[in-house]
KOLVOGU-685171 format. One record per atom (N, C-alpha, C): atom name; x, y, z; residue number from 1. Coordinates in steps of 0.001 Angstrom, whole numbers, plus 524288, in hexadecimal, padded with zeros to 5 digits. Atoms other than C-alpha are relative to their C-alpha. Layout:
<rs>
a->CA; x->X; y->Y; z->Z; k->NUM
...
</rs>
This chain:
<rs>
a->N; x->80073; y->80567; z->800B8; k->1
a->CA; x->47925; y->E1486; z->2140E; k->1
a->C; x->7FAA2; y->7FE47; z->8028F; k->1
a->N; x->8048D; y->80155; z->7FCA0; k->2
a->CA; x->46F70; y->E11C5; z->21EDC; k->2
a->C; x->7FAA4; y->80152; z->7FDEC; k->2
a->N; x->804D6; y->7FD4B; z->801A6; k->3
a->CA; x->46588; y->E1B5E; z->2195D; k->3
a->C; x->7FE51; y->7FD0E; z->7FA10; k->3
a->N; x->800B3; y->8027B; z->804E7; k->4
a->CA; x->46715; y->E1429; z->20BE0; k->4
a->C; x->7FD0D; y->7FA83; z->8017C; k->4
a->N; x->80237; y->8050F; z->7FE98; k->5
a->CA; x->46373; y->E06D8; z->212A1; k->5
a->C; x->7F9CF; y->801AF; z->80170; k->5
a->N; x->80607; y->7FEFC; z->7FEC5; k->6
a->CA; x->45735; y->E0D76; z->21889; k->6
a->C; x->7FC5D; y->8020B; z->7FBAB; k->6
a->N; x->802F6; y->7FDB5; z->8047F; k->7
a->CA; x->452EF; y->E14CC; z->20C90; k->7
a->C; x->7FE3C; y->7FB43; z->7FC87; k->7
a->N; x->80088; y->8045D; z->803DB; k->8
a->CA; x->45492; y->E089E; z->2044B; k->8
a->C; x->7FD35; y->7FB43; z->801FD; k->8
a->N; x->8025B; y->80436; z->7FD14; k->9
a->CA; x->44E7C; y->E0000; z->20E6D; k->9
a->C; x->802E2; y->7FA60; z->7FF78; k->9
a->N; x->7FCAD; y->80578; z->80012; k->10
a->CA; x->45989; y->DF61E; z->20E7B; k->10
a->C; x->80130; y->7FE89; z->805AC; k->10
a->N; x->7FF61; y->801CE; z->7F9DC; k->11
a->CA; x->4571A; y->DF1B7; z->21CCB; k->11
a->C; x->802EE; y->7FAC3; z->8002E; k->11
a->N; x->7FE31; y->80595; z->7FEA1; k->12
a->CA; x->45AFD; y->DE341; z->21B95; k->12
a->C; x->80387; y->7FEF0; z->7FB40; k->12
a->N; x->7FC68; y->800CF; z->8041B; k->13
a->CA; x->46589; y->DE3FF; z->21180; k->13
a->C; x->805D2; y->7FFC0; z->802C7; k->13
a->N; x->7F9FC; y->7FF99; z->7FE2D; k->14
a->CA; x->4751B; y->DE2A2; z->212E5; k->14
a->C; x->80129; y->805A6; z->80042; k->14
a->N; x->7FF12; y->7FA69; z->80023; k->15
a->CA; x->47582; y->DF1B9; z->20FA8; k->15
a->C; x->7FF17; y->80215; z->8057C; k->15
a->N; x->8020A; y->7FE0B; z->7FAFB; k->16
a->CA; x->46DE6; y->DF3D9; z->21C48; k->16
a->C; x->803F1; y->7FE0F; z->804A3; k->16
a->N; x->7FCAE; y->80276; z->7FCA0; k->17
a->CA; x->476C0; y->DEA32; z->223ED; k->17
a->C; x->804B1; y->8029D; z->80054; k->17
a->N; x->7FB1B; y->7FD53; z->80060; k->18
a->CA; x->482DA; y->DF119; z->21F96; k->18
a->C; x->7FF58; y->80588; z->801DA; k->18
a->N; x->80065; y->7F94F; z->7FF7F; k->19
a->CA; x->47D20; y->DFF0F; z->22110; k->19
a->C; x->80141; y->800D9; z->80622; k->19
a->N; x->80060; y->7FF02; z->7FA34; k->20
a->CA; x->47B93; y->DFD7C; z->2303E; k->20
a->C; x->805BB; y->8000E; z->802C5; k->20
a->N; x->7FA9F; y->7FF55; z->7FDCF; k->21
a->CA; x->48A7C; y->DFB12; z->233EE; k->21
a->C; x->802EB; y->8047C; z->7FDE6; k->21
a->N; x->7FDC6; y->7FACF; z->8019A; k->22
a->CA; x->48E91; y->E05BE; z->22A5F; k->22
a->C; x->7FE40; y->804DA; z->80264; k->22
a->N; x->80246; y->7FC0B; z->7FD4D; k->23
a->CA; x->48577; y->E0EE6; z->23054; k->23
a->C; x->80235; y->8013B; z->805A0; k->23
a->N; x->7FD91; y->800D2; z->7FA7C; k->24
a->CA; x->48A51; y->E0AB8; z->23DAA; k->24
a->C; x->80530; y->802B9; z->80088; k->24
a->N; x->7FA9C; y->7FD86; z->80127; k->25
a->CA; x->4981C; y->E0DCF; z->23935; k->25
a->C; x->800C4; y->805B5; z->7FED5; k->25
a->N; x->800A2; y->7FB17; z->80227; k->26
a->CA; x->4954A; y->E1A4B; z->232E8; k->26
a->C; x->7FDED; y->803B0; z->805B6; k->26
a->N; x->8021E; y->7FD63; z->7FABE; k->27
a->CA; x->48DBC; y->E1F4D; z->24050; k->27
a->C; x->8043C; y->7FFF4; z->8040E; k->27
a->N; x->7FC74; y->8007D; z->7FC15; k->28
a->CA; x->4989B; y->E1A2E; z->248A9; k->28
a->C; x->8049A; y->802F7; z->7FE2E; k->28
a->N; x->7FBFE; y->7FC16; z->80284; k->29
a->CA; x->4A2F7; y->E2216; z->23FFC; k->29
a->C; x->7FE6F; y->80565; z->80112; k->29
a->N; x->8018F; y->7FA99; z->7FECF; k->30
a->CA; x->49A87; y->E2DD2; z->24151; k->30
a->C; x->7FFF8; y->8017A; z->8058B; k->30
a->N; x->800C3; y->7FF0B; z->7FA71; k->31
a->CA; x->497F7; y->E2D18; z->24FC5; k->31
a->C; x->8062B; y->7FFA5; z->80256; k->31
a->N; x->7FA97; y->7FF7B; z->7FD9E; k->32
a->CA; x->4A6A1; y->E2A83; z->252E7; k->32
a->C; x->802DB; y->80496; z->7FE51; k->32
a->N; x->7FD45; y->7FB76; z->80210; k->33
a->CA; x->4AAEC; y->E35F0; z->24B0E; k->33
a->C; x->7FDCD; y->804C8; z->80233; k->33
a->N; x->80218; y->7FA76; z->7FDBF; k->34
a->CA; x->4A224; y->E402F; z->2533D; k->34
a->C; x->803A8; y->8019C; z->803B3; k->34
a->N; x->7FC6C; y->7FDDB; z->7FBF8; k->35
a->CA; x->4AB70; y->E41DD; z->25E0A; k->35
a->C; x->804A9; y->80360; z->7FD97; k->35
a->N; x->7FC4A; y->7FD62; z->80299; k->36
a->CA; x->4B5CA; y->E4639; z->254C1; k->36
a->C; x->7FDC3; y->8044E; z->7FDD8; k->36
a->N; x->8032D; y->7FBEA; z->8021C; k->37
a->CA; x->4AC23; y->E4EB2; z->24E13; k->37
a->C; x->7FF59; y->80460; z->803F4; k->37
a->N; x->8007B; y->7FC12; z->7FBB9; k->38
a->CA; x->4A869; y->E551F; z->25AD2; k->38
a->C; x->8045B; y->8029A; z->80201; k->38
a->N; x->7FA99; y->7FD99; z->7FE87; k->39
a->CA; x->4B680; y->E57B9; z->25EB6; k->39
a->C; x->80179; y->8049D; z->7FC64; k->39
a->N; x->7FE95; y->7FBB1; z->80422; k->40
a->CA; x->4B91C; y->E5E88; z->2516A; k->40
a->C; x->7FC26; y->80447; z->8002A; k->40
a->N; x->8033E; y->7FB9A; z->7FFAD; k->41
a->CA; x->4AC9E; y->E664B; z->252D4; k->41
a->C; x->8010E; y->80394; z->804A0; k->41
a->N; x->7FEF2; y->7FC75; z->7FB41; k->42
a->CA; x->4AFFD; y->E6AD5; z->26072; k->42
a->C; x->805C4; y->8032C; z->7FE9B; k->42
a->N; x->7FB43; y->7FCF6; z->8012C; k->43
a->CA; x->4BDED; y->E6EC6; z->25BC7; k->43
a->C; x->7FE02; y->804E3; z->7FC38; k->43
a->N; x->8017D; y->7FBD5; z->802E8; k->44
a->CA; x->4B755; y->E764B; z->250BA; k->44
a->C; x->7FD81; y->80431; z->802ED; k->44
a->N; x->803CB; y->7FC04; z->7FCC9; k->45
a->CA; x->4ADD3; y->E7D16; z->259E8; k->45
a->C; x->80359; y->802E2; z->80374; k->45
a->N; x->7FC0E; y->7FD60; z->7FCD8; k->46
a->CA; x->4B8C5; y->E8043; z->26378; k->46
a->C; x->803A4; y->803C6; z->7FDEB; k->46
a->N; x->7FC6F; y->7FC28; z->8026D; k->47
a->CA; x->4C003; y->E8823; z->259CC; k->47
a->C; x->7FCD1; y->804AC; z->7FF46; k->47
a->N; x->80354; y->7FA9C; z->7FFA1; k->48
a->CA; x->4B4DC; y->E9266; z->2591D; k->48
a->C; x->7FF65; y->80197; z->80581; k->48
a->N; x->800AC; y->7FDD4; z->7FA92; k->49
a->CA; x->4B37C; y->E9BEC; z->26445; k->49
a->C; x->7FC07; y->7FEF2; z->80262; k->49
a->N; x->80522; y->8013D; z->7FE09; k->50
a->CA; x->4A5DB; y->E99B8; z->26697; k->50
a->C; x->7FFC3; y->7FA48; z->8017B; k->50
a->N; x->7FF96; y->804ED; z->7FF34; k->51
a->CA; x->4A72E; y->E8B5A; z->26559; k->51
a->C; x->802F0; y->7FE0E; z->804C1; k->51
a->N; x->7FC9A; y->801D5; z->7FB6F; k->52
a->CA; x->4B22E; y->E89FE; z->26EA1; k->52
a->C; x->7FCEE; y->80206; z->80593; k->52
a->N; x->80260; y->7FE4C; z->7FBB0; k->53
a->CA; x->4AA49; y->E9208; z->278A8; k->53
a->C; x->7FBBE; y->7FC2E; z->8014D; k->53
a->N; x->8043E; y->80310; z->7FF79; k->54
a->CA; x->49EB2; y->E891A; z->27766; k->54
a->C; x->80227; y->7FAE9; z->801B4; k->54
a->N; x->7FD8E; y->8049F; z->7FDC1; k->55
a->CA; x->4A71E; y->E7D23; z->27910; k->55
a->C; x->8018C; y->800B8; z->804B7; k->55
a->N; x->7FD62; y->7FFA5; z->7FB0E; k->56
a->CA; x->4ADC7; y->E8228; z->28518; k->56
a->C; x->7FD1E; y->80290; z->80423; k->56
a->N; x->802B5; y->7FD57; z->7FCDD; k->57
a->CA; x->4A3BD; y->E89D6; z->28B8F; k->57
a->C; x->7FAA5; y->7FD26; z->8017B; k->57
a->N; x->80474; y->80262; z->7FE09; k->58
a->CA; x->4998D; y->E81A4; z->29391; k->58
a->C; x->7FBCF; y->8039F; z->80052; k->58
a->N; x->80484; y->7FC4C; z->7FF80; k->59
a->CA; x->4913E; y->E8CDB; z->296F9; k->59
a->C; x->7FDB8; y->801DB; z->7FB27; k->59
a->N; x->8020C; y->7FEAF; z->804E1; k->60
a->CA; x->48FD7; y->E9182; z->2897C; k->60
a->C; x->7FCE9; y->7FB38; z->7FDE9; k->60
a->N; x->80339; y->804AC; z->8028C; k->61
a->CA; x->48BB3; y->E838E; z->2852C; k->61
a->C; x->7FB85; y->7FF54; z->802CE; k->61
a->N; x->804C5; y->80159; z->7FC96; k->62
a->CA; x->48223; y->E81DC; z->29048; k->62
a->C; x->7FC08; y->804FB; z->7FE82; k->62
a->N; x->804B8; y->7FB26; z->8012E; k->63
a->CA; x->47BDF; y->E9052; z->28CEF; k->63
a->C; x->7FE2A; y->7FF1E; z->7FA24; k->63
a->N; x->80256; y->80083; z->80564; k->64
a->CA; x->47ADD; y->E8CDC; z->27E7A; k->64
a->C; x->7FC5D; y->7FB58; z->7FFF3; k->64
a->N; x->802F2; y->80440; z->80059; k->65
a->CA; x->475A9; y->E7FEA; z->281A2; k->65
a->C; x->7F9C2; y->801BA; z->8026B; k->65
a->N; x->80488; y->7FDDE; z->7FD9C; k->66
a->CA; x->46B20; y->E8671; z->28A70; k->66
a->C; x->7FCF0; y->8034D; z->7FC03; k->66
a->N; x->803A4; y->7FCFC; z->80408; k->67
a->CA; x->46747; y->E908B; z->27F72; k->67
a->C; x->7FE29; y->7FC71; z->7FC20; k->67
a->N; x->8019E; y->802CA; z->804A7; k->68
a->CA; x->466A7; y->E85CA; z->27505; k->68
a->C; x->7FB81; y->7FCB5; z->801CD; k->68
a->N; x->8040F; y->803A2; z->7FE57; k->69
a->CA; x->45E15; y->E7C9D; z->27E0C; k->69
a->C; x->7FBB6; y->803CD; z->80114; k->69
a->N; x->804F9; y->7FBD7; z->7FFAC; k->70
a->CA; x->45545; y->E893E; z->28132; k->70
a->C; x->7FE09; y->8016A; z->7FB7F; k->70
a->N; x->801FF; y->7FF24; z->804B1; k->71
a->CA; x->453F4; y->E8BCF; z->27303; k->71
a->C; x->7FCC9; y->7FB82; z->7FE61; k->71
a->N; x->803A4; y->8059E; z->801E0; k->72
a->CA; x->44F9A; y->E7D54; z->27030; k->72
a->C; x->7FB5E; y->7FF3D; z->8030C; k->72
a->N; x->804F4; y->8000A; z->7FCB8; k->73
a->CA; x->44641; y->E7D17; z->27BAF; k->73
a->C; x->7FBA5; y->8036A; z->7FED4; k->73
a->N; x->80450; y->7FBC0; z->801F9; k->74
a->CA; x->43FA0; y->E89A3; z->27719; k->74
a->C; x->7FDB3; y->7FE5D; z->7FB00; k->74
a->N; x->801CE; y->80185; z->80487; k->75
a->CA; x->43ED1; y->E844F; z->269AE; k->75
a->C; x->7FB8A; y->7FB44; z->80100; k->75
a->N; x->803B0; y->804AA; z->7FF04; k->76
a->CA; x->4384F; y->E77EF; z->26F01; k->76
a->C; x->7FA4E; y->8026C; z->80253; k->76
a->N; x->80598; y->7FD3E; z->7FD87; k->77
a->CA; x->42EF0; y->E8014; z->277EE; k->77
a->C; x->7FC47; y->80260; z->7FB92; k->77
a->N; x->802A3; y->7FDD2; z->8045E; k->78
a->CA; x->42AC9; y->E8757; z->26B5A; k->78
a->C; x->7FD6E; y->7FBB0; z->7FD4C; k->78
a->N; x->801FE; y->8039D; z->80356; k->79
a->CA; x->42933; y->E7B81; z->2638F; k->79
a->C; x->7FB2E; y->7FC92; z->80248; k->79
a->N; x->8043D; y->803C6; z->7FD03; k->80
a->CA; x->421FA; y->E7313; z->26DEB; k->80
a->C; x->7FB2B; y->80362; z->80130; k->80
a->N; x->80468; y->7FD2A; z->7FF04; k->81
a->CA; x->41906; y->E7E8E; z->27124; k->81
a->C; x->7FCB8; y->800DB; z->7FB80; k->81
a->N; x->80306; y->7FEB8; z->80529; k->82
a->CA; x->4150F; y->E814D; z->262DF; k->82
a->C; x->7FDFB; y->7FA18; z->7FF1F; k->82
a->N; x->802EB; y->80549; z->80161; k->83
a->CA; x->41309; y->E71A3; z->26131; k->83
a->C; x->7FC56; y->7FE5C; z->80353; k->83
a->N; x->8051F; y->80130; z->7FCCE; k->84
a->CA; x->409E3; y->E70BC; z->26CF0; k->84
a->C; x->7FC99; y->80249; z->7FF73; k->84
a->N; x->804A8; y->7FD15; z->801EC; k->85
a->CA; x->4023F; y->E7B3B; z->2683C; k->85
a->C; x->7FDB0; y->7FE68; z->7FB42; k->85
a->N; x->801FE; y->801C7; z->8058A; k->86
a->CA; x->40195; y->E76BD; z->25AC3; k->86
a->C; x->7FD4B; y->7FA36; z->7FF3E; k->86
a->N; x->8022C; y->80502; z->7FED2; k->87
a->CA; x->3FE9E; y->E6903; z->25E61; k->87
a->C; x->7FC8A; y->7FEB4; z->8048C; k->87
a->N; x->802DF; y->7FFE6; z->7FB85; k->88
a->CA; x->3F75A; y->E6BD0; z->26A9B; k->88
a->C; x->8014D; y->7FAD5; z->8036E; k->88
a->N; x->7FD2E; y->80464; z->7FD31; k->89
a->CA; x->4010D; y->E62B8; z->271C4; k->89
a->C; x->8017D; y->800F4; z->804CB; k->89
a->N; x->7FE63; y->7FEEB; z->7FB32; k->90
a->CA; x->40256; y->E6236; z->27FD2; k->90
a->C; x->80580; y->7FE20; z->8017A; k->90
a->N; x->7FA96; y->8027E; z->7FFE4; k->91
a->CA; x->40E8E; y->E599E; z->27E49; k->91
a->C; x->80471; y->80430; z->7FE6C; k->91
a->N; x->7FC8F; y->7FCB0; z->80239; k->92
a->CA; x->41569; y->E63B2; z->27690; k->92
a->C; x->7FFC2; y->8054A; z->8037E; k->92
a->N; x->800BF; y->7FBF6; z->7FC28; k->93
a->CA; x->410C0; y->E6E1E; z->28074; k->93
a->C; x->80351; y->7FEDC; z->80443; k->93
a->N; x->7FD13; y->80154; z->7FB7D; k->94
a->CA; x->416DA; y->E66CE; z->28BDA; k->94
a->C; x->805EC; y->80078; z->7FE94; k->94
a->N; x->7FA34; y->80041; z->80192; k->95
a->CA; x->42395; y->E6545; z->2840B; k->95
a->C; x->8015B; y->805C0; z->7FF69; k->95
a->N; x->7FEE6; y->7FA37; z->800CA; k->96
a->CA; x->42366; y->E748F; z->28106; k->96
a->C; x->80159; y->801DF; z->805EB; k->96
a->N; x->7FF4C; y->7FDB5; z->7FA91; k->97
a->CA; x->421F8; y->E7766; z->28FD7; k->97
a->C; x->80527; y->7FE0A; z->802AF; k->97
a->N; x->7FA70; y->80277; z->7FF22; k->98
a->CA; x->42D34; y->E6DAC; z->29263; k->98
a->C; x->804CB; y->802DF; z->7FE46; k->98
a->N; x->7FC0F; y->7FD11; z->80256; k->99
a->CA; x->43561; y->E74C6; z->28919; k->99
a->C; x->800D6; y->805DD; z->801D7; k->99
a->N; x->80047; y->7F9CD; z->7FD95; k->100
a->CA; x->4319A; y->E827C; z->28E4C; k->100
a->C; x->80257; y->7FFD6; z->8056D; k->100
a->N; x->7FD71; y->80038; z->7FACF; k->101
a->CA; x->43635; y->E7DC9; z->29B5F; k->101
a->C; x->804EA; y->7FFC5; z->7FFF2; k->101
a->N; x->7FA60; y->8014C; z->8014D; k->102
a->CA; x->4433D; y->E7934; z->2966A; k->102
a->C; x->8021C; y->8055D; z->7FD96; k->102
a->N; x->7FE95; y->7FA4F; z->8023C; k->103
a->CA; x->44467; y->E8687; z->28F42; k->103
a->C; x->80066; y->803E7; z->8042B; k->103
a->N; x->8005D; y->7FC8B; z->7FB95; k->104
a->CA; x->44162; y->E8DFF; z->29C29; k->104
a->C; x->804C6; y->7FE4B; z->802DF; k->104
a->N; x->7FA6B; y->80201; z->7FCCA; k->105
a->CA; x->44C29; y->E8600; z->2A318; k->105
a->C; x->80493; y->8016A; z->7FD13; k->105
a->N; x->7FB6C; y->7FDD2; z->802F4; k->106
a->CA; x->4559D; y->E88E2; z->29899; k->106
a->C; x->80092; y->80626; z->7FFC4; k->106
a->N; x->7FF72; y->7FA7B; z->7FF6D; k->107
a->CA; x->45227; y->E976E; z->29929; k->107
a->C; x->801B4; y->80132; z->804FC; k->107
a->N; x->7FDE0; y->7FF02; z->7FA9C; k->108
a->CA; x->4549D; y->E97B4; z->2A757; k->108
a->C; x->805F9; y->7FE44; z->800B9; k->108
a->N; x->7FACD; y->801D6; z->80019; k->109
a->CA; x->461A1; y->E905A; z->2A52D; k->109
a->C; x->8033B; y->804F4; z->7FD1E; k->109
a->N; x->7FD54; y->7FC21; z->8028B; k->110
a->CA; x->46527; y->E99DE; z->29B32; k->110
a->C; x->80038; y->805F0; z->8027E; k->110
a->N; x->800D1; y->7FAEA; z->7FD0C; k->111
a->CA; x->46141; y->EA620; z->2A321; k->111
a->C; x->80467; y->800B1; z->803EA; k->111
a->N; x->7FC6A; y->80051; z->7FA70; k->112
a->CA; x->46A48; y->EA232; z->2AE93; k->112
a->C; x->80584; y->7FE0B; z->7FE25; k->112
a->N; x->7FB72; y->802B6; z->8015C; k->113
a->CA; x->475D7; y->E9CD2; z->2A67F; k->113
a->C; x->805BA; y->80327; z->800FE; k->113
a->N; x->7FC13; y->7FCB5; z->7FFDF; k->114
a->CA; x->47EE9; y->EA8A8; z->2A81C; k->114
a->C; x->80067; y->8025E; z->805B4; k->114
a->N; x->80041; y->7FD8C; z->7FB2F; k->115
a->CA; x->47C4D; y->EAB63; z->2B63B; k->115
a->C; x->80490; y->7FD25; z->80366; k->115
a->N; x->7FC62; y->802D7; z->7FC88; k->116
a->CA; x->484E0; y->EA6DB; z->2C223; k->116
a->C; x->7FEBD; y->7FAD2; z->8008E; k->116
a->N; x->8008B; y->8060C; z->7FE8F; k->117
a->CA; x->4870B; y->E989F; z->2C579; k->117
a->C; x->7FB05; y->7FE3C; z->80357; k->117
a->N; x->804E6; y->800BE; z->7FC92; k->118
a->CA; x->47D37; y->E989C; z->2D121; k->118
a->C; x->7FADD; y->8004F; z->7FD0A; k->118
a->N; x->804AF; y->7FEE2; z->802F4; k->119
a->CA; x->4722C; y->E9EAC; z->2C87C; k->119
a->C; x->7FFD1; y->7FBD7; z->7FC80; k->119
a->N; x->80136; y->80472; z->80386; k->120
a->CA; x->474FB; y->E9423; z->2BDED; k->120
a->C; x->7FE87; y->7FBAE; z->80327; k->120
a->N; x->8010E; y->8051A; z->7FCC8; k->121
a->CA; x->47474; y->E88F1; z->2C819; k->121
a->C; x->7FAB3; y->8002D; z->8013F; k->121
a->N; x->805C8; y->7FF44; z->7FE5C; k->122
a->CA; x->46729; y->E8E4A; z->2CD3C; k->122
a->C; x->7FCAB; y->7FFA6; z->7FBD1; k->122
a->N; x->802B3; y->800C7; z->80465; k->123
a->CA; x->46279; y->E8ED8; z->2BF0F; k->123
a->C; x->7FF98; y->7F9A1; z->7FE3D; k->123
a->N; x->80028; y->80638; z->801A5; k->124
a->CA; x->46699; y->E8062; z->2BCAF; k->124
a->C; x->7FCFA; y->7FD2E; z->80352; k->124
a->N; x->802F2; y->80313; z->7FBC5; k->125
a->CA; x->460CE; y->E7BE5; z->2C9C2; k->125
a->C; x->7FA59; y->8013D; z->7FE38; k->125
a->N; x->8053D; y->7FE49; z->80125; k->126
a->CA; x->4539B; y->E8383; z->2C595; k->126
a->C; x->7FE45; y->7FCC5; z->7FB0E; k->126
a->N; x->801BC; y->802E7; z->804A0; k->127
a->CA; x->45334; y->E7CBB; z->2B7EF; k->127
a->C; x->80079; y->7FB39; z->80140; k->127
a->N; x->8004C; y->805A6; z->7FE33; k->128
a->CA; x->456AD; y->E6FAF; z->2BE32; k->128
a->C; x->7FB48; y->7FE12; z->801E0; k->128
a->N; x->80560; y->80159; z->7FD92; k->129
a->CA; x->449E9; y->E6F7F; z->2C530; k->129
a->C; x->7FBEB; y->80156; z->7FC22; k->129
</rs>
């Protein structure tokens, strides 16, 4: 309905005035239903062996998060490096260096994630500086 108001350019009509409260109501109902949908999704995921392990194992979630962020940072490094060379931009080059540093930090964390606790804390302190 709101899309119709914008497409038809009915900005100062009664249709527009009625559209906003209806849209607010629809959005409120949608957001109020999200916690129930999340609980249902968690219940469905927990029935699967791998899903239950993912939901209950904090170390696995942390490791998967590190792998995911490392991959995303590498993609950004490649993209910004290409963009800086293509457009001869120092700004994109600086962002590429920043993302490369983040990727290096993630790599150090990934390399030492399965070692003993003391070694992990040393790695965390190193990456904190």
